[in-house]
C-alpha positions as CSV (number, residue, x, y, z in Angstrom):
1,M,146.5,106.0,127.1
2,F,144.4,107.7,124.5
3,R,146.0,108.5,121.2
4,T,145.1,111.2,118.7
5,R,144.8,109.3,115.5
6,F,144.4,110.0,111.8
7,T,141.1,111.4,110.6
8,R,139.9,108.3,108.8
9,R,136.3,109.3,108.4
10,L,136.1,113.1,108.5
11,P,134.1,114.3,105.5
12,A,135.1,116.5,102.6
13,A,131.5,117.5,102.0
14,A,131.9,118.7,98.4
15,V,133.8,115.6,97.4
16,A,131.3,113.3,99.2
17,A,128.4,115.0,97.5
18,G,129.9,114.4,94.1
19,L,131.3,110.9,94.8
20,A,128.7,109.0,92.8
21,L,129.2,111.4,89.8
22,A,133.0,111.2,90.1
23,V,133.2,107.4,90.0
24,A,130.5,107.3,87.3
25,A,132.6,109.5,85.1
26,C,135.3,106.9,85.1
27,G,133.1,104.4,83.4
28,G,133.3,100.6,83.4
29,G,131.1,97.9,84.9
30,S,131.1,95.9,88.1
31,T,133.9,93.4,88.4
32,D,132.2,90.8,90.6
33,S,131.1,88.5,87.8
34,A,132.8,85.0,87.8
35,E,133.5,85.3,84.1
36,T,135.4,88.6,84.5
37,A,137.4,87.2,87.4
38,T,138.3,84.0,85.5
39,Q,139.4,85.9,82.4
40,T,141.7,88.3,84.4
41,A,143.1,85.5,86.6
42,A,144.5,83.8,83.5
43,A,146.7,86.8,82.9
44,L,148.3,86.6,86.3
45,N,151.4,84.5,87.0
46,P,151.6,83.0,90.5
47,N,155.4,82.6,89.9
48,A,156.0,86.1,88.7
49,D,159.4,87.6,89.4
50,L,158.5,90.3,91.9
51,T,162.0,91.8,91.7
52,K,160.8,93.3,88.4
53,Q,157.7,94.8,89.9
54,S,157.2,97.9,92.0
55,L,154.2,99.0,94.1
56,A,152.4,102.3,94.9
57,V,150.1,102.1,97.9
58,T,147.9,104.8,99.4
59,V,146.9,104.5,103.1
60,W,145.9,106.6,106.1
61,D,148.7,108.1,108.0
62,G,149.7,105.9,111.0
63,Y,147.7,102.9,109.8
64,T,150.6,100.7,109.0
65,P,154.1,100.3,110.5
66,K,156.6,103.1,109.7
67,E,159.0,100.4,108.6
68,L,156.6,98.9,106.1
69,Q,158.5,99.9,103.0
70,D,161.7,98.3,104.3
71,M,159.9,95.2,105.5
72,V,158.1,94.6,102.1
73,K,161.3,95.2,100.1
74,R,163.2,92.9,102.3
75,D,160.7,90.1,102.5
76,L,158.9,90.2,99.1
77,K,162.0,91.4,97.1
78,I,160.0,93.8,95.1
79,S,162.0,96.5,93.4
80,E,160.3,99.5,95.1
81,L,157.4,100.3,97.4
82,N,156.1,103.9,97.4
83,V,153.6,104.8,100.1
84,T,151.4,107.9,99.8
85,L,149.2,109.1,102.6
86,H,145.6,110.2,102.6
87,D,143.7,111.9,105.5
88,T,140.2,110.8,104.6
89,N,138.4,108.3,102.3
90,E,137.3,111.3,100.2
91,V,140.9,112.3,99.5
92,A,141.7,108.8,98.5
93,M,138.7,108.7,96.2
94,T,139.8,111.9,94.5
95,K,143.1,110.2,93.7
96,L,141.5,107.0,92.5
97,T,138.6,108.4,90.4
98,A,140.4,111.3,88.7
99,G,140.4,109.4,85.4
100,G,143.0,107.3,83.6
101,D,145.7,105.5,85.6
102,S,146.0,106.9,89.1
103,G,149.4,105.3,89.5
104,I,148.1,103.5,92.6
105,D,148.3,99.7,92.8
106,V,146.8,99.1,96.3
107,A,144.5,101.4,98.2
108,F,143.2,101.3,101.7
109,V,139.6,102.5,101.8
110,S,136.5,101.9,103.9
111,G,134.1,99.2,102.8
112,Q,131.4,101.4,101.2
113,Y,134.1,103.2,99.2
114,A,135.5,99.9,98.0
115,Q,131.9,99.0,97.0
116,A,131.6,102.3,95.0
117,L,134.9,101.7,93.2
118,N,133.9,98.2,92.3
119,E,130.5,99.2,91.0
120,Q,132.2,101.4,88.5
121,G,134.6,98.7,87.3
122,L,137.7,100.3,88.8
123,L,138.9,97.3,90.9
124,E,140.8,94.2,90.0
125,P,139.0,91.0,91.3
126,I,140.8,89.4,94.2
127,H,142.4,86.2,93.1
128,A,142.3,84.0,96.2
129,E,144.9,81.6,94.8
130,L,147.5,84.4,95.0
131,I,146.6,85.2,98.6
132,P,146.8,82.0,100.7
133,N,146.8,84.0,103.9
134,L,143.1,84.7,103.3
135,A,142.8,81.4,105.3
136,N,143.8,83.4,108.4
137,L,140.6,85.5,108.3
138,Y,137.7,84.8,110.6
139,P,134.8,83.1,108.7
140,E,132.7,86.2,109.5
141,A,135.1,88.3,107.5
142,T,133.9,86.6,104.3
143,Q,130.3,87.6,105.0
144,L,130.5,91.4,104.8
145,S,127.4,92.7,103.1
146,Y,129.1,95.1,100.7
147,D,131.4,92.3,99.4
148,K,130.4,88.7,100.4
149,G,133.2,86.3,99.6
150,N,135.9,89.0,99.4
151,K,135.5,89.2,95.7
152,F,137.0,92.7,95.3
153,S,138.4,93.7,98.7
154,V,140.2,92.3,101.7
155,P,139.3,93.5,105.2
156,Y,142.1,95.1,107.2
157,T,140.4,96.4,110.3
158,W,136.8,96.4,111.6
159,G,134.8,97.7,114.5
160,T,131.6,99.4,115.6
161,T,130.2,102.6,117.1
162,G,128.8,103.1,120.5
163,I,128.7,105.2,123.7
164,C,132.0,105.7,125.5
165,Y,131.5,106.9,129.1
166,R,133.0,107.7,132.5
167,S,131.7,105.0,134.8
168,D,132.7,107.1,137.8
169,L,130.8,110.2,136.6
170,V,127.6,108.8,135.3
171,K,124.7,108.3,137.8
172,Q,123.3,105.6,135.6
173,E,125.3,103.6,132.9
174,P,124.0,104.3,129.4
175,T,122.2,101.5,127.6
176,S,120.4,103.4,124.8
177,W,121.1,105.9,122.1
178,N,118.5,108.0,123.7
179,D,120.9,108.5,126.7
180,I,122.9,110.9,124.5
181,L,120.0,112.2,122.3
182,K,117.9,113.0,125.4
183,P,120.5,113.2,128.2
184,P,119.4,113.3,131.8
185,A,119.9,116.6,133.8
186,W,123.2,115.4,135.4
187,A,124.6,114.9,131.8
188,E,123.4,118.3,130.5
189,K,126.2,119.8,128.3
190,K,128.5,116.9,129.1
191,V,127.7,114.8,126.0
192,T,129.3,114.8,122.6
193,M,128.2,113.4,119.2
194,M,130.1,113.0,116.0
195,T,130.1,115.4,113.2
196,T,130.9,113.0,110.3
197,E,127.8,112.7,108.2
198,R,126.8,109.0,108.4
199,W,127.9,108.8,112.1
200,L,126.1,112.1,113.1
201,A,122.9,110.5,111.9
202,L,123.6,107.0,113.3
203,P,122.3,107.5,116.9
204,A,119.0,108.9,115.8
205,L,118.6,106.4,113.0
206,K,119.0,103.5,115.4
207,A,116.9,105.1,118.2
208,L,114.0,105.5,115.7
209,G,114.4,101.9,114.4
210,Y,115.7,102.8,111.0
211,S,118.4,101.4,108.8
212,V,121.8,103.2,108.8
213,N,121.5,103.1,105.0
214,T,118.0,104.5,104.7
215,D,117.4,106.9,101.8
216,K,113.8,107.6,102.7
217,D,113.1,111.3,102.9
218,D,110.4,110.9,105.6
219,E,112.8,108.9,107.8
220,I,115.7,111.4,107.3
221,A,113.3,114.2,108.2
222,K,112.4,112.5,111.5
223,V,116.2,112.0,112.2
224,K,116.8,115.7,111.6
225,E,114.0,116.5,114.1
226,L,115.5,114.3,116.8
227,L,119.0,115.6,116.2
228,L,117.9,119.2,116.4
229,E,116.1,118.4,119.7
230,A,119.4,116.9,121.0
231,K,121.6,119.8,119.9
232,P,121.0,122.3,122.8
233,H,121.9,119.6,125.3
234,L,125.3,118.7,123.8
235,L,128.7,119.9,124.9
236,A,130.0,119.7,121.3
237,Y,130.1,117.8,118.0
238,D,133.5,116.1,118.2
239,D,135.2,113.4,116.1
240,L,138.7,113.9,117.4
241,T,139.1,114.9,121.0
242,F,136.2,113.2,122.8
243,G,138.6,110.8,124.5
244,D,140.5,113.7,125.9
245,R,137.3,115.3,127.1
246,L,136.3,112.1,128.9
247,I,139.7,111.8,130.6
248,K,139.6,115.4,131.7
249,G,136.0,115.0,133.0
250,E,134.6,117.6,130.6
251,A,132.3,115.0,129.1
252,V,130.6,112.0,130.8
253,M,129.2,110.3,127.7
254,V,130.3,110.5,124.0
255,E,129.5,108.8,120.7
256,A,132.6,107.0,119.7
257,W,134.2,104.5,117.4
258,D,135.3,101.6,119.5
259,G,139.0,101.9,118.8
260,W,138.9,105.6,119.8
261,C,137.4,104.9,123.2
262,P,140.3,105.1,125.7
263,T,139.1,102.1,127.8
264,T,142.6,101.3,128.8
265,D,143.0,104.6,130.6
266,E,145.1,104.5,133.8
267,K,142.2,104.5,136.2
268,Q,140.2,102.0,134.2
269,N,137.0,104.1,134.6
270,I,136.2,104.6,130.9
271,K,133.8,102.0,129.5
272,F,132.2,101.3,126.1
273,V,128.7,100.0,125.3
274,V,126.8,99.2,122.1
275,P,123.3,100.6,122.8
276,K,120.4,98.1,122.9
277,E,119.0,99.5,119.6
278,G,122.1,98.3,117.8
279,S,124.8,100.0,115.8
280,D,127.0,99.7,112.7
281,L,129.8,97.5,111.5
282,W,132.5,99.5,109.8
283,V,135.3,97.9,107.8
284,D,138.5,99.3,106.3
285,T,139.8,97.3,103.4
286,M,142.6,96.8,100.9
287,V,141.7,96.9,97.2
288,I,143.7,96.5,94.0
289,M,143.2,99.0,91.2
290,K,142.3,97.5,87.8
291,T,144.9,99.9,86.2
292,S,147.7,98.4,88.2
293,K,150.6,97.1,86.1
294,N,151.9,95.1,89.1
295,K,149.0,92.9,90.0
296,E,151.1,89.9,91.2
297,A,153.1,92.2,93.5
298,A,149.8,93.8,94.7
299,H,148.4,90.4,95.6
300,A,151.7,89.4,97.3
301,F,151.5,92.7,99.3
302,I,148.0,91.9,100.6
303,N,149.1,88.4,101.4
304,Y,152.0,89.8,103.3
305,I,149.8,92.1,105.3
306,L,147.7,89.1,106.3
307,S,150.7,87.4,107.8
308,P,149.9,87.1,111.6
309,D,153.1,88.9,112.7
310,V,152.4,91.8,110.3
311,H,148.7,92.1,110.7
312,R,148.8,92.0,114.5
313,W,150.6,95.4,114.4
314,A,147.3,97.2,113.8
315,A,145.6,95.8,116.8
316,E,148.6,96.4,119.0
317,N,149.4,99.9,117.8
318,I,146.2,101.6,116.7
319,N,143.8,99.6,119.0
320,Y,141.5,98.4,116.2
321,M,140.4,94.8,115.9
322,V,141.7,93.0,112.8
323,P,139.5,90.3,111.1
324,N,142.5,87.9,111.2
325,K,142.2,85.1,113.7
326,A,145.8,84.0,113.4
327,A,146.9,87.6,114.1
328,M,144.5,88.2,116.9
329,D,145.6,85.0,118.6
330,K,149.0,86.6,119.0
331,V,147.7,89.8,120.5
332,K,147.9,90.3,124.3
333,I,144.6,91.7,125.4
334,V,145.1,94.1,128.2
335,P,142.3,94.6,130.9
336,G,139.6,97.0,129.6
337,S,140.6,96.6,126.0
338,L,137.8,96.2,123.4
339,L,140.1,94.0,121.3
340,G,138.4,91.0,122.9
341,T,135.1,91.6,121.1
342,K,134.0,88.5,119.2
343,P,133.5,88.6,115.5
344,A,130.0,87.3,115.8
345,E,129.2,90.3,118.1
346,L,130.6,92.7,115.5
347,L,128.4,91.1,112.8
348,N,125.3,92.1,114.8
349,G,126.1,95.6,113.6
350,E,124.6,96.9,110.3
351,S,127.2,97.4,107.6
352,I,127.4,100.9,106.3
353,I,127.2,100.6,102.5
354,D,127.5,103.0,99.6
355,I,124.0,104.5,98.8
356,G,125.1,106.4,95.7
357,Q,123.5,109.7,95.0
358,A,121.4,109.4,98.2
359,S,124.6,110.1,100.2
360,T,124.0,113.8,99.4
361,K,121.0,113.6,101.7
362,Y,123.3,112.9,104.6
363,T,125.7,115.7,103.6
364,R,122.8,118.1,103.6
365,L,121.5,116.7,106.9
366,A,124.9,117.3,108.6
367,S,125.2,120.8,107.2
368,E,121.7,121.7,108.4
369,I,122.1,120.3,111.9
370,K,125.4,122.1,112.4
371,A,124.1,125.4,110.9
372,E,120.8,125.7,112.8
């Protein structure tokens, strides 16, 4: 059954446009040097008394168990766990880059945002010796382009983007991004695309053979041209209800994040395909803020999340794959579920990374496409 979930990637355009300036204003340098990591590690105590530490965590609504606070207090014995919720990456970034101590110890943000925070020196290096459950991760989860070796972030969920479609309503199964950019007559006004900036551009970028991280003006201009050609043939731009539209038969093909494609619908007639031109690899991560006064507890928290019986919750309840082999081995994969996708297949996708000031080009592109 399709669930309406949190809006993990919806843009706050003004915040997104000023993201690079916001983090730059906080100062600091990158934390991924070995020297910095070694110096900071010496200040952490692997035998710290966690009963004297508390934690503040910010995370998307519905992204962790409702009982998490009680679970962590019971099992880790920390004095207190306060969980605040954010609707989008941009809201989280506003909290984390406001200047000074945000009061947050651990934040859940997508990979390119973790990269941006790290580049401005706002993150504590990950001390692997304090997180033995890192051994549960798939080897592929240590090779993410924005953070090879998990130096400043730990992956929580991962996935890709593709075409979600009604196999009983299409006359030919989609194989290319052009199937939604230039839909056949039988799919006229029965196709949706996403409105979120980087994902609005993704189908056209890949169809044209460009990188999802391009900042070249001539390439973005050609992307705009293709998206404008597609616009009159679409049913809607939709990041939230495309699954419902498929189930009702209003749409026959939609651009979708894999975990949001309701492939386990009752009639098993909704399918998902990654187009032949390729797609992205998105990752949601856990990071520790450099200003945290509870760094041992923060590492213990991440280690706890990586426990197989804890981490499997995300796959079983929000239908996203987790990069944790020990956890995924415990998940019962139901027919039609995309949870069986192999890590090596995911890594065929191109990671969306932080492109700094050039991100404003995608903000402007999305605004112009929706306005014209």
